[in-house]
C-alpha positions in Angstrom: 18.2 -39.1 67.6 19.0 -39.2 71.5 18.6 -35.4 72.5 14.9 -36.5 71.9 14.5 -39.3 73.8 16.1 -38.5 77.0 16.2 -34.3 77.1 12.4 -34.3 78.6 13.4 -36.6 81.5 16.7 -35.7 82.0 16.3 -31.8 81.6 13.8 -32.4 84.5 15.8 -34.5 86.9 18.4 -31.4 86.6 15.7 -28.8 86.9 14.8 -30.9 90.0 17.6 -31.2 91.4 18.5 -27.1 91.0 15.4 -26.3 92.4 16.7 -27.6 95.8 19.5 -25.7 95.9 22.4 -24.8 93.5 24.7 -27.1 92.3 28.1 -27.5 90.4 28.6 -28.1 86.7 30.2 -31.3 87.8 28.3 -32.0 91.0 25.1 -31.6 88.7 26.8 -33.4 86.2 28.0 -36.6 88.3 24.2 -36.8 89.5 22.8 -37.0 85.3 25.8 -39.3 84.5 23.8 -42.6 86.0 20.6 -41.1 83.8 22.2 -40.3 80.6 24.2 -42.9 78.7 25.4 -40.4 75.8 28.2 -38.0 77.0 27.3 -35.3 74.6 23.8 -35.3 75.4 24.6 -34.7 78.4 27.1 -31.7 78.0 24.5 -29.7 76.2 22.0 -30.0 78.4 24.1 -28.6 81.0 25.1 -25.7 78.3 21.5 -25.0 78.0 21.4 -24.8 81.6 23.8 -22.7 81.7 22.9 -20.5 78.8 19.2 -20.5 80.1 20.5 -19.3 83.8 19.3 -22.2 85.6 23.4 -23.5 86.7 25.5 -20.7 87.1 29.0 -21.1 89.2 29.3 -18.1 90.8 25.8 -18.6 92.4 26.7 -22.2 93.4 30.3 -20.5 94.8 28.2 -17.7 96.7 25.6 -20.5 98.0 28.2 -23.0 99.1 30.5 -20.1 101.0 27.4 -18.9 102.7 26.3 -22.4 103.9 29.7 -23.3 105.2 31.3 -19.9 106.4 29.5 -19.8 109.7 31.5 -23.4 110.9 34.8 -22.7 108.4 37.4 -20.6 107.7 38.5 -19.1 104.0 40.7 -21.8 103.1 38.8 -24.4 104.1 36.0 -23.4 101.5 38.0 -22.4 99.2 40.0 -25.8 99.3 35.9 -27.6 99.2 34.9 -25.2 96.1 38.1 -26.0 93.9 37.5 -29.6 94.5 34.1 -28.9 92.3 36.5 -27.1 89.5 35.7 -23.9 90.2 38.0 -21.1 88.1 40.3 -19.6 90.1 38.5 -16.5 88.8 34.9 -16.9 90.4 36.5 -17.8 93.5 39.2 -14.4 94.0 35.9 -12.2 95.3 34.9 -15.2 96.8 37.8 -15.1 98.6 38.0 -11.6 99.8 35.1 -11.3 101.4 35.2 -14.3 103.3 39.1 -12.9 104.5 37.2 -10.1 105.2 34.6 -11.8 107.8 37.2 -14.5 109.2 38.0 -12.9 112.4 34.6 -12.9 113.1 33.9 -15.7 111.5 36.5 -17.7 113.8 36.1 -15.9 117.2 32.2 -16.8 117.0 33.4 -20.8 116.2 36.1 -20.5 119.0 33.4 -19.0 121.9 30.3 -21.4 120.7 33.4 -24.8 121.1 35.7 -23.4 124.2 34.0 -21.6 127.3 37.1 -19.9 128.4 40.9 -18.7 127.4 43.7 -21.8 127.5 45.0 -22.3 130.7 48.5 -23.8 129.3 50.6 -24.7 125.7 48.6 -27.8 125.9 45.0 -26.3 125.4 46.3 -23.6 123.6 47.5 -26.1 120.8 44.0 -27.9 121.5 42.7 -24.7 120.3 44.2 -24.2 117.8 44.3 -27.3 115.9 40.7 -27.2 116.6 40.6 -23.9 115.4 42.8 -25.1 112.2 41.4 -28.3 110.9 38.2 -25.9 110.2 40.0 -23.4 107.8 40.8 -20.6 109.3 44.1 -18.4 109.2 46.9 -18.5 111.5 47.0 -15.0 111.9 43.6 -14.7 112.8 43.7 -18.2 115.0 47.4 -16.5 117.0 45.2 -12.8 117.6 41.6 -14.3 119.0 43.9 -16.8 121.1 46.2 -13.9 122.5 43.3 -11.6 123.1 41.6 -15.0 124.7 45.0 -15.4 126.7 43.7 -13.3 129.8 46.5 -13.7 132.3 48.8 -16.0 130.6 51.4 -14.4 128.3 50.8 -14.4 124.2 54.1 -14.7 123.8 54.1 -17.7 126.0 51.9 -19.6 123.2 53.6 -18.2 120.1 55.1 -20.9 117.9 56.4 -20.9 114.6 53.5 -22.4 112.3 54.8 -23.6 109.1 52.0 -22.3 106.4 
């Protein structure tokens, strides 16, 4: 039986990986696939780890979001989590939590990166682009940049953003 011969080594590898940080099921499967030729054995091990609460998609999502939240917006974090094959149900509550703190997180990222408000439309576009590539929402970015606009009118920089 393939299970008896491979299980201790494979399970030890899995627990070793999980003891360092949370992993999604697909990520752990990919890492362990190099050490196991039988997909059924690997799936059985992952099922066992989930039953034993060693492997949790919800815990992984929360941990991942916590690590990324200081630098990235809700859209980017959720997109990265979707690449780990997490269900939308798992992501729904997390999305609400991230959206609730996005403005404050975006202000911190903006303050760390930029020394002052945008001086003209070119600077506005550069700051907006920087923040948008990090996954912050356009409404949040417009609000932050309008607040930082100083002497420049925020309507000067308003533009339609296709989202």
